[in-house]
N, C-alpha and C positions, 0 to 999 in steps of 0.2 A: 740636088738632093737636099731634102729638109733635114736639118740637124735635130737629133732627139734632145729633149730638154727637160730638166726639172725646174720648176718655179719654187724659189724660196720666198715665202711671204713673210715680210718683216713686221713683227709686232713690237719692235723697240728693244729687242734683245741685244746684249753686248756681243753675242757670238754669231750674229747674222752672216758676216762675211766668212767666218770660219766654217759654218755649215756648208756654204757654197763651195769653198775650197776643198773640204773633205769629200763632197760629192764628186767634184772634178778629179780628185786623186783616185777615185774609183772608176775613172775613164768615162764619166757621164757629165755632159755639159750642164751647168746650173747657172741661173741668173737670180739676183736678189731684186725683189720688187716690193713696194709698200703694200701694206694690208688693204689699202683702198683700191687696188687694182680691180677693174670692173670684170664681171662675169663674161661679158662679151669679149673683152680683151683676152681673158684666159682661154676662152673657146678658140679664138683666132690663133693664139700661140700654140694651141694643141700640145700641151706638155704631156710627157709620159707619167708624171706624178707631181705632187705638190707637197712641200714641207712647210709647216707653220713653225716659226721660230719661238723662242722663249720671249720673256718681257717682264718688266718690273711691276706690272699692274695686277690687280685682282679682277677676275672676269666679271664679278658682280658690281664693280665700281661703275658709277654713272658715266665717267668720261673714258672708260677703258676702251682700247682699240678692239674693234670687232669687224668681222666680215659677214657677208650674208650667209644664212644657213643654207641657201640654195646651192652653195658651192659643193655641198655633199651629194647633190642630185646630178652632178655633171658626169658621174661615172668614171672620174679620174681618181686613181689611188692617192690617198692623203695620209701623211704621218705628222702628228702634232708633237712638238717637243716642249716639255715644261709648261709654260703658260699656254702654248699652242695645244697641248693635250687637254688642259683644263677647259680651254675655249671650245674645243670639239665636243667634250662631254656636256658642257653647259648649253651650247646651242642646240644639241640634239635631245635635251630633256633630262640630262643627268644632274647631279647635285655637287656643287663645289663649296667648301667651307674653310674657314681658318683652321689650320691644323693645331692640335694641342701642343705638338712638338715640331718646331721647324727642323728641316733636315738641311745640313750644309756640309759638303765634303764627301769623302769616300764612304760609301754605304754598301753593305752587302745586300744584294737583291736575289730573291728566290724566284727563278723562272718556273712557274708552276705548270704551265700548259705546254704541250708540244705545238709550237706555232712556227710558221715559215719565218717569222721575224727572229726567232731564237735558234735557228738551225746552226749547228757547230758552235753553240755557246753552252758552257757548263751550266748545270742546274743552279748552282750558287755562283754568282759572279759579282765583281766589284764595279759599281757605277758611281758617277759623280752627281750628287743631288744639290739643288739650290732653290728651295721654295718654302713659303710660309703658309700657302693654301694647299689643300689636297682634295681629291675627288672622293666623295663619301657614298655616292650612288651612281652606278653606270646607267647610261641611256639604254633603252630597249634594243635588243639585238647584239649588244656587246658582251664580251666575257673577259674576266680577269686573266691576264697572261703572266704577270709577275707581281710580287709584293715585297715590301721590306718591313722591318719591325714597326715603323711609324707611318707607313704608307700602304693602305690596303690595295691600291691599284697603281703599282709602280709602272705597269704596262697593261694595256687592254686593247681589244680589237674586235671589229666586226669583219670577220674574214671574208664573208660573202660579198660585202660591199667594198672590201679592200681599204677600210678605214682603221688606222692604228694611232694609239697615243702612248708616249713614254714620258714619265715624270722626270726622268734623269736626262743628262746631256750626252748622247752618244758621240757628239762631235769633238769632245775634249779627250786628251790623252789619258786622263785619270779614269775614264771608263774603259776597263781593260779590253773588252771585246766590242767597243763602240763602232769600229770600222766594219767588223763582221755584221753587226746589226744593220748598219746603213746599207752595206752591200746586199744583205738579204732583202731589204725593202726595195732597193733599186732593181735588182735582177730577178728575184723570186716573185715580188709583188707587182712591180711596174713593168717587168718584162723588157728592161733596157738591153741594148746590144753592147754598149760600151765602146763607142767609136771616137771618143774625145781623147786623142793623143796629140802630142806636139808635132810628130812627123806628119800626121794628117793635116794639122793646122797649117804647117809650113807649105805643103804642096797645094792645099786649097787656096791659101792666101796669095801665093805667088801667081796662081792661075787667075784669081779674081783681080789682082792688081794689073796684070798684063792686059786683061780685058778692059778694065776701067780706064787705064792711062793711055793705052794705044800707042800713038807716036808723039804724045804731048810731053811738055817739059815740067819737071818737078823740082821744087826747092826745099831743102831741109836745113834747119838750124841744128848743128851737131854740137852737143855740150861736152861730149866725152863720157857722159853718164850711161848707164846700162840701157835705159829706155830709148834714148835717141840713137844710140849705137845699133841696137837690134832693129829698130824701125827703119833706119837708113839702109842697113844690110839687106833686109827683106825687099825693100824697093829696088835697091841696086841689083839684087838677084833677078828681079822681075824685068826691069827696063834698062839696066846698065847705064850708059852715059847720058841718058835723058835726065838723070838725077844730078843735080848740083848740090853739094853740101857746103855750108858756111860754118866754119869753126871760129868763134870769137874768143881769142885768147886774151882774157882781161888781166892777166898777170897775177891772178889770185888763186891759181891752181896749185895742187900738191907737186912735190919734186918729180921731175921727169914726165909729168902727166901730159903736157902739151906735145912733147916729142913722141910719146907712146901713141897718142891719137893719130898723129901724122903718119907714123911708121906702120901702124896696123891697117888704117883705112886707105891712105893714099898709096903708100909703097906696097903694102901687102895685098890689099883687095883691088887696087887700081881704081879707087873711087875718084870721081871728079870733085876734089875737096879743096876749098879755098880757105886759107888761114888769115884772119884779120888780127894782126899783131898790135893790139891797142892797149897794152899794159900801162904805158906812160900816161895815156889819156885818163884811164880809170883812177890811177894814183893821184893825178892832178885834181880830179873832181872830188876825191875823198880827203883832200888836205884839210886838217883841222876838225874833222868829223869824228865824234866818239860814240854817238848813240847808234846801237845796232839796227834799229828800225829805219833810221835815216840812211844809214849805209846801204841797207837793202834797197831802199827806194832809188838812191843815186845809181847803184849798180844796175838795177833793173832798167832804169831809164836809159843809161848809157849803153847797155847791151842792145836795146832796141835801136838806138841811134847808129851804133856800129854795124848792126845787122842791116839796117836800112841803107847805109852807104853801099854795102856790098850788093844788096838786092837791086839797087838802082843801076849799078854797073852791069848786072846780069840782064836786067830788063824784064819784060812781061813773062810770067810763067803761068801754067794752067793749074798746077796743084801745089799747095803748101803742106808739108808733112808735120804732124805733131805727134809726140810720143806719149799721148794720153793712155793711161792704163785703167783697168776696170775699177779699182778703188776710187779713182778720181771721178769716174762716171757715177758710181753709187753715191759718193759724198756730195757731189754737186746737186743731186736730187733731194738732199735733206733740207731741213728747215734752217733757220738762222742760228748761228753759234758765234760766240765771242771771237774776235780776232786775237789770236795769240801772237801770230806773226804773219806778215804778208807772204803769200806763196811765191816761190821762186820760179815756178814754171811760167815763164813770162807770157802773160795774156795779151800783151800789146802788139805782138808780131803781126797778126793778120792785118792790122790797120796800116802797116808801113810797106806791105808787099802788094804788088799789082798781080793778083791771082784770082782764079774763078772758084776754087773749091778746096776745102781742107781734107786731107786724107789722114786717118788715124788707124794704122794697121794693127795696133796692139790694144785697142779699146776694150776688147773682150777678155783680156788676160790679167790674172793676178801676177804680182812680182815674181813669184817662184816659177810661174809658167813662162814669163818673159825670159828668165835666165835659161830655162830648158830650151826655148826657141833659139837663144844665142848659141848654145852648144850644138843644136841641130844644124845651124847655119855654119858651124865650123869656126866660130869666133874663139880667140884664145881665152884661157881661164882668167888671166889677169884683167881682162875687159869684162867678162861675164860675171865674175864673182867680186868685182870691185866694190869696196865699201861705199854705201850711199854717201853722197857728198852734196851739200847744198849749193845751189846756183851761185850765191854770192861768195862762195869759196872761203878762203882763209881769212878774209876781211872780218867775218863775224866772230872768228875765234880770237881775234886780236883785241885786247882791252885798249880802249882809247884810240888815238889816231893811227891810221894805217901808214907805215913807212916801209921802204924797200928793205931797210935793215931788219925790222921786225919780221917781215915776210921771210927773209932768208933764214933767220933763226927758227921760225916756226916750221918752215919747209924741212929743215934738217931734223928737228926734234920729232916731227910727225913721221918722217921717213924711218927714223931709227925705231920708233914705237911700232909702226906697221910691219917693218922688217922682222922685229923680234916676235911679234904675234904670228907672222907667217912661218 
């Protein structure tokens, strides 16, 4: 069965992922794609609707991101948000100019027209604005649906062609009825069914994994973090003992963490879980090292070596599991950005394992969805709601050289703090 989908076309807005998350919270699957996505690809993906994101540019700027005006001829419902609404107006022959007054923050919007977009929304409602340009003349066939004191077209639409624009941001909490407006677009305009739920995801994914893996062998690096825990549990549910998990205990984990991982997954779920107790090796390698980035590199490198040793003992496998999640997928498709720190999701594992293919069962999910899947699978709250924790562990929190004494002190203080918060 083909999954119904909304395409979120990204024009450089800071809220691009948030828009997709909000759509998914309305039980409709959404994917973020760059504005350069071709019309052929869009036709092939056959989306229920398209949302244009906001962005920092002016539509009349020479280098501003634009898509082809032919997109409006596809017969697919489209909603433009902020820059996306200005782009829609501009490409269809309307006029966009610098506004005499920029609007930023909570703004009262007057929904003038009775439109499917504003069903169950009060006539006057608070929306979140953030723009320096505004639409001053609508394209042919469009009518004004809402206005504010400084924005004559806070929302507009051509209802016959199912094209809509909103100058405000319905995806942020500060827009009081933002979710209602999004739902109106998804269900009343696009005709979505709303079958994106985590229980559906779990049953579909388990069936797909069973079919893909068959009777073959699977290997997973278990870190104790939420993503690897949920990925491993999904695969274990699908193929049981064909999955072997390796848990590298580098001695840099929080108090009781290693015991918890073994207790939940090996004892509780009966997973085939091997623990590599390599704390002493990691400490030896970190001797005399103070620079955090150097620590990261040493820990990442040794993690690969420790995993490699276990993988060699296990021998050839068919599949290697990775806990990639959707933000990783979106971000890896972006341009170059400065290295703030090297990423701890160790990229070197594939090269040390004799395997045929990588499986990423969570690559379509946002973090909050991963947690929901964890609960669907019956994982305990202390695993699912665990505070995010970097791969290099406590080593990065220690100023200067890492020693067993410093680790003990940090483990205790961290435990007291987390216990008090809990």
